[in-house]
N, C-alpha and C positions, 0 to 999 in steps of 0.2 A: 501793671500799666498797659493800657490798650495801645496797640500799634496803629499808626495812621496808615490808611490804605490808599493806594492810587485808585482813581475812578475813571471810568469811561461810560458815556451815555450813548444809547442808540435809540432810534425811533422805535415805536412799538410795532410788533408784527401786525400785518394787515389781513392775514388769512388764518384760518384754523390750522391749516397744514404748516404754516410758518411757526405758529406757537408750539405745535407738537414737535416740530423739528428742533426747536430750541431746547425743549425739555429733554429730548433724546440726546442732545449734545452734552448735557451735564454728565460728567463721569459717574459711574455707579459707586466709586470709592469716596465720593463726597459724603459728609457726615449726616446731614438731615435736611428736611424740608418743612418749612412753616408756610401757612397761607390759608386762603379760603376761596372756594369757588361757589358761586350761587347759580341756581337754575334761572334760565332766562324767562321773561314774562310769558312768552308764547307757550312754553312747556307747562308753566303754572296754570295759564288760562285754559289749556287743553286738559287739565286735571291729570297730567302724566307725572307731576311731581307734587310733593306736599309742602306748601308754604309754611315756613317756620320750623319744620322738622328736618334734622340733618344728622350726619354721622361725623364723628371725630376719628381721624386716623392719627394715632399718637403713640409715642414710645411708652407713655404712661398707661396705655390700655392695649398693649401690643398683642395680647392674646385674643382680644375681642374688640373690634371697633365699637365705639359707644354711640348710642342714639342720644341726640340732644334737642333742645328747643330754643328758638330765638324769640325774643319779645317782638310782638307785632301789635301795632296800634295801642301801645301803652300797657299791655298785659303785665300783671305783676308777678304771676307765677306760671309761666308757660310750661306746658307738658308736651313731650313729643307725641305725635299721632302714630302710635305703634300699629294700630289697625290698618291704617293706610299703607304703611311700609311693609308690614309682615304678612298681612292677609290679602290686601288689594294689590300688592307688589308694585306700588308706585315708587318713583325715584325720590331721593332726598331733595329737599329744597336747597340744601347747601352741603358741602363737604369741607370740613375744617382739617387742616394738617397742623399738628403740634409736635415738633421734633420727630416727625415721622422718619423712620429709617435709622435713628440714632441707636447705636449699639447692636444693630442686626436684629436677631430674634425673628419673629414671624413677619413683622413689618420691616422689610429691608428698603434701602433706597431705590432699588430696582422696582419693587412692588409699589412704593409710594409714587414714583414717577409714572408707572403704568396706570394707576388709579387716576392721577391728575390728567393724563392724556386722554383716558376714556371719557371723563366728564367734559373736558374741553371739546372733544369730538362730538359730544351731544349738545353743545351750545352753551355750556356753563361759562361764566365770566368771573373774574376776580383777580387775585394777586397770589404770587408764589415767590418764595425766597429760599434759595438753595445755599447751604453753608458748607465750607470746607475748613475743618479744624477748629479748635478752641484752645487757647493758651491760658495757662495759669488758672485753669478751671473757670474761666470766664466765658459765658455762652457767646458773647458777641466780639471776642477778640479772635478773629478768624484770619486764616491765610487768604481766603477768597469768599466772596458772596456774589450771587447772581440773583437780581431782583427783577421780576417782571409783573406788569399789570396787563391783564388780558380782557379786552372788551370794556364795556361801560360798567364800572364797578364803583363802590362807595369811595374808594381812594381817588377817584377821578382818573383822567387820562394822563399818565406819567410815562416818561420814556423808560426803556430798559436801563438798569444800572448794574454795571459790573464793577465790583470793588475787589482789589487784590493787592497783595504785597508784591513788590517788584520781582522777587525771585520765584514767585509762584507761576507755574505754566498754565496760562489761560489762552494760549494762542489758538487752540482749536475752537474755543467758544467765540473769540473775536472773529476768526475766519468764517465761522458759520453765520454769524450775524451779518457780515458783509455779503456772503454768498447768497443769502436769501433776500438781499435787497434792502436791508435795514441801513439807514444812514447814520453815521457817527455824529452825535450832537454835542460832544464835549469831551474833555480829557485828553491825554497824550495821544499822538498820532499812531 
């Protein structure tokens, strides 16, 4: 049985520095990171990143991040542009996180957070969800979750959502949100 979590909502960060600060606030002992960051149009237009080709940082591929391809303009069988990534050394069009950091190994939570911060600092936008715990072997029965949307992304502009069980210590995350000027938009005071 999944446990109902308390929720707090905060306005989205308004600067790259604020987004990076929020990621740094998530403790390294949290269990995993899901999400997707996409290259901004100006990086794609400058041919610095490869549209439709990306990398997946996942516990399922923890020895080697996997190259992938997204469907563009109705393509039925997209293929990653490995030439652009490996020979021309262009940036990925997106970075997907799938249980990155779960169980340690090569992809730790610290490394997953560092990868997310590096791409956000390059202008990438998207969404990230950090998870603490999983009960009864249920992926989404967590002690706490921190969900953020950064920049204009397909999920639209949503506020930061912090979900937690009453006994879970999330005070540092709440304090950091307030410290960097994010206003609380709902939930308990």
